[in-house]
C-alpha positions, -999 to 999 in steps of 0.1 A, spaced: 757 -639 39 722 -631 32 704 -639 66 668 -642 54 652 -655 20 619 -636 17 600 -664 1 608 -692 26 588 -713 50 602 -693 79 585 -661 64 553 -680 54 520 -678 75 513 -716 67 543 -728 86 525 -744 117 534 -765 147 511 -799 149 504 -809 185 479 -838 193 464 -829 158 459 -793 166 472 -771 139 489 -742 157 505 -710 147 543 -705 150 550 -672 166 574 -647 155 595 -653 186 597 -690 177 604 -682 141 633 -663 153 644 -693 174 643 -713 143 668 -691 124 691 -697 153 684 -734 151 670 -735 184 641 -759 190 639 -760 228 605 -743 226 590 -772 207 575 -799 229 584 -835 222 548 -844 213 547 -816 185 561 -814 150 564 -788 125 548 -789 90 532 -768 62 495 -762 68 491 -765 28 508 -801 30 540 -793 10 559 -812 37 555 -826 72 578 -840 96 554 -866 109 553 -880 72 574 -866 45 605 -848 62 633 -856 84 635 -833 117 672 -832 112 667 -813 79 645 -786 96 669 -757 90 674 -766 53 636 -771 47 624 -740 66 650 -714 64 672 -721 33 650 -735 8 636 -709 -18 598 -714 -25 594 -690 -53 567 -701 -75 568 -737 -61 542 -736 -33 515 -717 -14 536 -689 1 518 -664 20 535 -638 41 533 -644 79 506 -623 97 507 -628 135 473 -638 148 457 -648 117 438 -681 114 450 -707 86 418 -709 68 415 -670 68 451 -668 52 440 -697 28 410 -678 18 427 -644 13 453 -660 -8 427 -674 -31 413 -640 -37 448 -626 -49 455 -643 -80 477 -615 -92 503 -623 -63 509 -658 -76 512 -645 -113 539 -622 -99 557 -650 -85 557 -669 -115 568 -641 -134 597 -634 -110 610 -670 -108 608 -680 -146 605 -651 -169 635 -631 -160 660 -662 -167 640 -671 -198 646 -635 -209 685 -635 -206 683 -668 -226 665 -651 -252 686 -622 -253 716 -645 -256 700 -659 -287 691 -626 -302 727 -614 -298 743 -644 -313 719 -644 -344 715 -607 -350 741 -585 -332 774 -604 -325 792 -585 -351 781 -551 -336 809 -559 -309 837 -558 -335 856 -537 -359 884 -543 -384 920 -538 -369 953 -544 -387 956 -568 -416 917 -567 -414 916 -589 -384 887 -583 -359 892 -560 -329 866 -553 -301 848 -520 -305 857 -492 -279 839 -503 -246 821 -534 -257 808 -538 -221 791 -507 -223 775 -518 -257 764 -550 -242 746 -532 -213 729 -509 -235 716 -538 -256 704 -557 -225 688 -527 -209 670 -521 -243 659 -557 -245 644 -557 -210 624 -527 -213 611 -540 -246 602 -573 -229 588 -560 -197 580 -524 -202 572 -507 -168 565 -541 -150 602 -538 -137 627 -509 -129 661 -510 -143 691 -490 -131 728 -487 -143 759 -481 -123 744 -481 -89 772 -476 -62 774 -506 -39 804 -507 -15 836 -512 -33 822 -510 -70 794 -502 -91 765 -525 -104 762 -530 -140 723 -534 -138 701 -534 -107 667 -546 -115 636 -542 -91 610 -568 -99 574 -568 -88 569 -568 -50 605 -552 -46 627 -583 -53 663 -572 -63 682 -589 -92 718 -579 -99 734 -584 -135 772 -581 -142 783 -583 -177 818 -593 -186 837 -598 -220 858 -629 -228 882 -635 -256 910 -617 -274 926 -592 -248 898 -600 -223 909 -629 -202 887 -658 -191 899 -651 -154 887 -616 -155 853 -630 -167 853 -656 -138 860 -625 -112 826 -614 -122 811 -639 -97 832 -626 -68 818 -590 -77 782 -603 -81 784 -620 -46 797 -587 -32 769 -565 -46 742 -590 -39 751 -592 -1 755 -553 -1 720 -548 -15 703 -578 -1 694 -591 -36 681 -626 -41 695 -636 -75 726 -626 -94 733 -631 -131 767 -631 -147 765 -627 -185 796 -636 -204 799 -621 -240 825 -649 -252 842 -641 -283 866 -671 -282 865 -692 -313 886 -722 -304 875 -726 -266 842 -709 -268 821 -714 -236 847 -734 -220 853 -728 -182 819 -715 -173 796 -735 -149 759 -723 -151 751 -725 -112 775 -715 -85 773 -705 -48 796 -678 -39 797 -665 -2 763 -682 4 744 -666 -26 734 -680 -58 748 -669 -90 737 -681 -125 762 -677 -154 749 -674 -192 773 -673 -219 764 -652 -250 781 -661 -282 796 -630 -299 822 -650 -318 834 -629 -348 843 -658 -370 823 -688 -379 853 -713 -388 884 -719 -366 905 -718 -397 895 -682 -405 905 -670 -369 939 -656 -360 955 -675 -334 946 -652 -306 910 -663 -308 
């Protein structure tokens, strides 16, 4: 399981303890104690809060939810995250953050644009490129081209480069423990994203595509990646997109599944029974 999420309150400078209306820094030692769910260092008269007002145990939050709020909740693009610097005063951190608008743009870019890009890619394939995955077999029935997953990977890699240029780095077939990662993406500020591509339909079973989630979780843990995406290129005509939930957590890491429409037949009546 990934121990630390980079952009969470536990790593944010604005995590504070409030004692008799004094707003005090939470030291590195105390942050480590929070990770271990140890609050023995926190006096009974004190409470934890966000200096920027996102949450406050004395007003908005339940102390019983401390670990969930401080350690587990991802804050990408949803608050005023600023990396913890021991000894820096809160007003100083706030001023420095105000002078660094590019940092906030990077956060929004990371948390929103990549998934939108994958969705746009799926729409593009479904409208323009789905038939490039197929060839004619016996009796003029459709068969997958040779190595369709590599074809899908090439198309996605090209699409990512066209969308983001050199703002991101995309690597193929990176070794990770017991396997090779289809696409390993390095975002601004060194965030790591892993993409696994699977075919589904005809001689590619749905169960094989579902196994991609376990592969992803293994790769994510190995590479300390924050997000994983499973792109399923589904050629099934009669059960298209069935059996795939968009969001799942496997071995403690979040995985998003997106289904790409590569059906070679428009109408069910035109499709052989194996589709």
